[in-house]
DSSP file (Angstrom, degrees, kcal/mol; ACC not computed):
  #  RESIDUE AA STRUCTURE BP1 BP2  ACC     N-H-->O    O-->H-N    N-H-->O    O-->H-N    TCO  KAPPA ALPHA  PHI   PSI    X-CA   Y-CA   Z-CA
    1    1 A M              0   0    0      0, 0.0     2,-0.5     0, 0.0    33,-0.0   0.000 360.0 360.0 360.0 145.1  -12.2  188.4   96.1
    2    2 A L        -     0   0    0     32,-0.0     2,-0.4     2,-0.0     0, 0.0  -0.978 360.0-167.1-118.4 125.3  -13.1  187.3   92.5
    3    3 A F        +     0   0    0     -2,-0.5     2,-0.3     2,-0.0    27,-0.0  -0.941  11.6 173.3-112.6 131.2  -10.8  188.0   89.6
    4    4 A T        -     0   0    0     -2,-0.4    -2,-0.0     3,-0.0     0, 0.0  -0.910  38.7-130.5-131.8 160.6  -11.9  187.6   86.0
    5    5 A D        -     0   0    0      1,-0.3     3,-0.1    -2,-0.3    -2,-0.0   0.220  68.5-120.9 -93.4  14.2  -10.4  188.4   82.6
    6    6 A G        -     0   0    0      1,-0.3    -1,-0.3     0, 0.0     2,-0.2  -0.739  48.9-148.4 129.9-177.4  -13.5  190.3   81.5
    7    7 A P        -     0   0    0      0, 0.0     2,-0.3     0, 0.0    -1,-0.3   0.503  53.8-148.5 -74.5 156.1  -15.9  191.2   80.0
    8    8 A Y        -     0   0    0     -2,-0.2     2,-0.2    -3,-0.1    -3,-0.0  -0.697  21.0-103.3 -95.7 147.5  -15.4  194.9   80.9
    9    9 A V        -     0   0    0     -2,-0.3     2,-0.8     1,-0.1    -1,-0.1  -0.510  29.5-145.8 -68.0 130.9  -18.2  197.3   81.3
   10   10 A E        +     0   0    0     -2,-0.2     2,-0.3     2,-0.0    -1,-0.1  -0.884  41.5 139.2-102.5 107.0  -18.5  199.5   78.3
   11   11 A T        -     0   0    0     -2,-0.8    -2,-0.0     2,-0.1     0, 0.0  -0.973  53.6-141.7-144.3 155.6  -19.6  202.9   79.5
   12   12 A K  S    S+     0   0    0     -2,-0.3     2,-0.3     2,-0.0    -1,-0.1   0.541  85.2  71.5 -94.5  -8.9  -18.9  206.6   78.7
   13   13 A E  S    S-     0   0    0      2,-0.0     2,-0.5     0, 0.0    -2,-0.1  -0.763  75.4-133.4-106.3 153.0  -19.1  207.6   82.4
   14   14 A F        -     0   0    0     -2,-0.3     4,-0.1     1,-0.1    -2,-0.0  -0.905  10.3-160.4-100.3 133.5  -16.7  206.8   85.2
   15   15 A L  S    S-     0   0    0     -2,-0.5    -1,-0.1     2,-0.2    -2,-0.0   0.672  78.5 -11.6 -88.9 -18.1  -18.5  205.6   88.3
   16   16 A G  S    S-     0   0    0      1,-0.2     2,-0.3    26,-0.0    -2,-0.1   0.475  92.0 -98.9-144.5 -66.1  -15.7  206.4   90.8
   17   17 A G        -     0   0    0      2,-0.0     2,-0.3     0, 0.0    -1,-0.2  -0.968  36.6 -87.1 162.2-154.4  -12.2  207.3   89.6
   18   18 A F        -     0   0    0     -2,-0.3     2,-0.4    -4,-0.1    26,-0.0  -0.983  19.4-148.6-148.6 160.5   -8.9  205.6   89.2
   19   19 A A        -     0   0    0     -2,-0.3     2,-0.5     2,-0.0    -2,-0.0  -0.998   7.8-149.4-132.0 134.5   -5.9  204.7   91.2
   20   20 A L        -     0   0    0     -2,-0.4     2,-0.5     2,-0.0    -2,-0.0  -0.903  18.8-179.0-101.7 125.7   -2.3  204.3   89.9
   21   21 A V        -     0   0    0     -2,-0.5     2,-0.8     2,-0.0    12,-0.0  -0.983  21.2-144.0-130.0 122.0   -0.2  201.8   91.9
   22   22 A D        +     0   0    0     -2,-0.5     2,-0.3     2,-0.0    -2,-0.0  -0.761  37.9 159.9 -87.1 109.4    3.5  201.1   91.1
   23   23 A V        -     0   0    0     -2,-0.8     3,-0.1     1,-0.1    -2,-0.0  -0.832  48.1-120.3-129.7 165.4    4.0  197.4   91.7
   24   24 A A  S    S-     0   0    0     -2,-0.3     2,-0.3     1,-0.1    -1,-0.1   0.830  84.3  -6.6 -75.9 -33.9    6.5  194.8   90.6
   25   25 A D  S  > S-     0   0    0      1,-0.1     4,-1.8     0, 0.0     5,-0.1  -0.896  76.2 -86.5-154.8 178.5    4.1  192.3   88.8
   26   26 A D  H  > S+     0   0    0     -2,-0.3     4,-2.4     1,-0.2     5,-0.2   0.843 119.7  57.3 -64.6 -35.3    0.6  191.4   87.9
   27   27 A E  H  > S+     0   0    0      1,-0.2     4,-2.2     2,-0.2    -1,-0.2   0.914 107.9  46.8 -64.2 -42.6    0.0  189.4   91.1
   28   28 A A  H  > S+     0   0    0      2,-0.2     4,-2.2     1,-0.2    -1,-0.2   0.879 110.3  53.9 -65.7 -37.6    0.8  192.4   93.2
   29   29 A A  H  X S+     0   0    0     -4,-1.8     4,-2.5     2,-0.2    -2,-0.2   0.914 109.4  48.0 -62.6 -42.8   -1.5  194.6   91.0
   30   30 A K  H  X S+     0   0    0     -4,-2.4     4,-2.4     2,-0.2    -2,-0.2   0.906 110.1  52.2 -63.9 -41.6   -4.3  192.1   91.6
   31   31 A M  H  X S+     0   0    0     -4,-2.2     4,-1.7     1,-0.2    -2,-0.2   0.919 113.3  43.4 -61.6 -44.3   -3.7  192.1   95.4
   32   32 A W  H  X S+     0   0    0     -4,-2.2     4,-2.6     2,-0.2     5,-0.2   0.864 111.2  53.7 -71.7 -37.1   -3.8  195.9   95.5
   33   33 A A  H  X S+     0   0    0     -4,-2.5     4,-2.7     1,-0.2    -1,-0.2   0.909 109.6  50.3 -63.5 -38.8   -6.9  196.1   93.3
   34   34 A G  H  X S+     0   0    0     -4,-2.4     4,-2.3     2,-0.2    -2,-0.2   0.898 110.3  48.2 -63.4 -40.6   -8.6  193.7   95.6
   35   35 A K  H  X S+     0   0    0     -4,-1.7     4,-2.3     2,-0.2    -2,-0.2   0.930 114.7  45.7 -64.7 -45.7   -7.7  195.7   98.7
   36   36 A I  H  X S+     0   0    0     -4,-2.6     4,-2.3     1,-0.2     5,-0.3   0.908 112.2  52.0 -65.7 -41.1   -8.9  199.0   97.0
   37   37 A A  H  X>S+     0   0    0     -4,-2.7     4,-2.4    -5,-0.2     5,-0.8   0.907 110.7  47.2 -61.8 -42.1  -12.1  197.3   95.7
   38   38 A E  H  <5S+     0   0    0     -4,-2.3    -1,-0.2     2,-0.2    -2,-0.2   0.914 112.6  50.1 -66.2 -40.8  -12.9  196.0   99.2
   39   39 A A  H  <5S+     0   0    0     -4,-2.3    -2,-0.2     1,-0.2    -1,-0.2   0.884 121.7  31.8 -65.2 -39.2  -12.3  199.4  100.8
   40   40 A C  H  <5S-     0   0    0     -4,-2.3    -1,-0.2     2,-0.2    -2,-0.2   0.714 100.4-127.7 -93.3 -21.4  -14.5  201.3   98.3
   41   41 A G  T  <5S+     0   0    0     -4,-2.4    -3,-0.2     1,-0.3    -4,-0.1   0.743  72.9 109.8  79.6  23.1  -17.1  198.6   97.7
   42   42 A W  S   <S-     0   0    0     -5,-0.8    -1,-0.3    -6,-0.3    -2,-0.2  -0.973  72.4-110.4-129.2 145.8  -16.6  198.8   93.8
   43   43 A P        -     0   0    0      0, 0.0     2,-0.4     0, 0.0    -9,-0.1  -0.384  35.2-148.3 -67.8 153.8  -15.1  196.4   91.3
   44   44 A H        -     0   0    0     -2,-0.0     2,-0.4   -26,-0.0   -26,-0.0  -0.942   6.0-142.3-126.3 148.6  -11.8  197.5   89.8
   45   45 A E        -     0   0    0     -2,-0.4     2,-0.5     2,-0.0   -37,-0.0  -0.895  16.0-142.5-106.7 137.6  -10.2  196.9   86.4
   46   46 A I        +     0   0    0     -2,-0.4     2,-0.4     2,-0.0   -16,-0.0  -0.876  22.4 175.0-104.6 130.2   -6.5  196.4   86.2
   47   47 A R        -     0   0    0     -2,-0.5     2,-0.4     2,-0.0    -2,-0.0  -0.992  24.7-131.3-133.4 143.3   -4.6  197.9   83.2
   48   48 A R        -     0   0    0     -2,-0.4     2,-0.3     0, 0.0    -2,-0.0  -0.746  17.6-151.7 -93.4 137.1   -0.9  197.9   82.6
   49   49 A F        -     0   0    0     -2,-0.4     3,-0.0     3,-0.0    -2,-0.0  -0.823  21.8-113.6-104.2 146.1    0.9  201.2   81.6
   50   50 A K        -     0   0    0     -2,-0.3     2,-0.0     1,-0.1    -1,-0.0  -0.580  40.0-106.7 -73.7 140.5    4.0  201.3   79.4
   51   51 A P        -     0   0    0      0, 0.0    -1,-0.1     0, 0.0     3,-0.0  -0.349  35.2-105.9 -65.7 149.9    7.0  202.6   81.3
   52   52 A Q        -     0   0    0      1,-0.1     2,-0.1    -3,-0.0     3,-0.0  -0.531  40.2-106.0 -71.7 139.7    8.2  206.1   80.5
   53   53 A P        -     0   0    0      0, 0.0     2,-0.3     0, 0.0    -1,-0.1  -0.417  36.7-108.5 -66.0 143.2   11.4  206.2   78.5
   54   54 A Q        -     0   0    0     -2,-0.1     2,-0.4    -3,-0.0     0, 0.0  -0.556  34.4-158.8 -74.5 132.2   14.5  207.2   80.5
   55   55 A T              0   0    0     -2,-0.3    -3,-0.0     1,-0.1    -1,-0.0  -0.865 360.0 360.0-111.1 147.3   15.8  210.7   79.5
   56   56 A K              0   0    0     -2,-0.4    -1,-0.1     0, 0.0    -2,-0.0   0.404 360.0 360.0-111.4 360.0   19.3  211.9   80.2
């Protein structure tokens, strides 16, 4: 697997879709992105989402 920090493809179309994976850290995110990329045969971009605020 090859991991890079960019450049990212600038396109208005999506070529496949997206996957949301809840992981503990960036290393786990890279590992899962690599597994998904190998399974689908497409490169993947990793983005971090802000956690939802806790409501009571």
